[in-house]
Structures are given as structure tokens and as C-alpha cells.
N, C-alpha and C positions, 0 to 999 in steps of 0.2 A: 614709731610703732603704728601699725594700721589700726584705725579706730572703727569700732562697731557702732551700730545704731544706738546703743545705750549711751553714747556720748552726745547725742543730738542736742540735748538741752545745753550742755557745756559749750558745744561748738557755737550754738546760737548766741549764748552769752558773750563769748569772745567776739563774735561778729558785731554785736551791739557796741562794744567798746572800741573796736578797731576800724569800723567802716561806716560811711555815711548812709549807705543803702544796705543794711545788713540782711542776711537771710533770716527768716523766722525759724523757730524750732520745727514747725510743720514742713517748711521747704527743705530743711536739712533731712528730716525723716524720709520725705518723698524721694530725695536724691539717692538714698541708699537702695531704693527699688529700681533705680536706673543705672546707667553706666558711670557711676561715681565711686570714688574711693577717697577716704580721708586719712591723712597721716597726722600724728600729733606728738607732742612732748608733754610729759607730766613732771611736776615738781611737788614734793610733799603730798602726793595723792591728788593733786589738782591739775587739770588740763591748762597749760599755759600758752600753747601755740598749736596751730593746725594749718593744714594746706589741703585744698580740694583738687582732685584731678578727675577729669572726665574724658571719655574717649568715644570715638565714632570710627568703626572699622580699624584701620591702622594709624589713625591720628589721635593724639592725646593733647589735652589742654589743661593748663593750670588755671583754676578759677581764682579763689581767694587765698591769700597767704596772710595769716593773722598771728601776731605775737603780742601778748599783753604788754603794756608799756613798761612795767618793772623788769621785764626780761629781754628787752630789745638791746641790740648791739652786743649780744653775748653768744652769738653763734647758732641760736635756735633756728632762725630763718634759713641760714645756709644749710644746716643739717637736714631740714625738711625738704629743701630743693634737691639736695643730693639723694635723699631717700626716694623722692618722686622720680628722679632720673634713673636711679638703679632699678626701681620697680618697672619702669617703662622699657628698659633695654630688652631686646629680643621679643617684645610684645608689639611695639609700635614703630612706625617709621620716623616719627618726630614728636617732640613735645614743644608746645608753643604757649604763649601768654601775651596779654596786653598789660601795659603799665602806664600810669599818668606821666606825661612829659616832664612834669615838675618834680616827680619822685626820684630825685638824683640818687639817694642811698639805695633804693631798690634796683635802679638801673645798674649801678656799680656792682651790686651783688649778682644780678643776672649775668652780667658780662664776666664776672669772676668765675662763675660756674659754667662758662662756655656757651651761654646763649648768645646768638648773633642777631643784630638788628636787621629786620626784614622790611620795615616800612612804617607808615603812619596811618592810623584811622582817624580822620578828621572828626572833631566834636563827638567822640565816642563816649566820654564821661559826662555826667551831669552833676550839678551841685558842688562845685561850679562846672560849667561846660569847659571841657579840655580835650585836647587830642590824646590819643593813645599811641604809644610806640609798641610795635609788635616785635617780639623776640622769640627765636626758635632755636632749638638744638636738634640736630639730625642724629638719629640713633643708629 
């Protein structure tokens, strides 16, 4: 489902749990005023996963993908990626993302959903420093 700005606090809370450099609630709110859209899943009235997508002209990029620990490996991440791809079709030329080289489960998931490896960004991530692999799906 597409998330509105009213979910900014919950998105920021999931970010805190899932990421070393999480977005603040204010950053999430500000992103709604720009070329961002968020998709998410709820369970028992609570947001349990979300993905951000931003675009520039005909290019779209996945920002963060977050799934609360108790809901991982249950298909939520894949569903969000598929939703982002479907949303992007007929709007953008491609959808791209970066992923830590060490994040093998995410890489496997992106490849499963037809993203193709494009190259590496050296030292892209901090805390710890790590290369990013770039994956893209052409729409």
C-alpha cells in the first residue's frame, strides 16, 4: 500500500530499528514534499515494513527497504519490491538501488525480482565502510 505523510513517525521508528543511519521523522516528512513515495505493509494495525522510492525525470531509485525483525523472511520485502516495480512501470525507464556487498540475502532477493548487477561503488557505505553493489531493472 502507498503510505501517506501520516505514517512518517512509524517509518522513522522502523528506520531506527533496521538501519545504522536511520532517517529522522523530520527527514521522512520532508521527503513527502519531494519526489518520494513510500510503500508499506501493516499487520494488526501496525506498520511492519516499508520501502522508499524516489525519482528524477525518468529515473527511479529505491532508497531504504526496512522490515521489522519479527517479520523478516516472510515475503514482505519481496512484496514491497514488486509493488515498487509495478508502480514504476510506464512511468520510469529504470529502477535502481545500492546494496552492501555483504548483504547476501538482499542481493539474492533483488536478483530474484529481476534486478541485474551493474557495477560497484567503492566505499559507498559507512559504519562500517563497505562497497555498494548497484542493481537495476529496466522497465
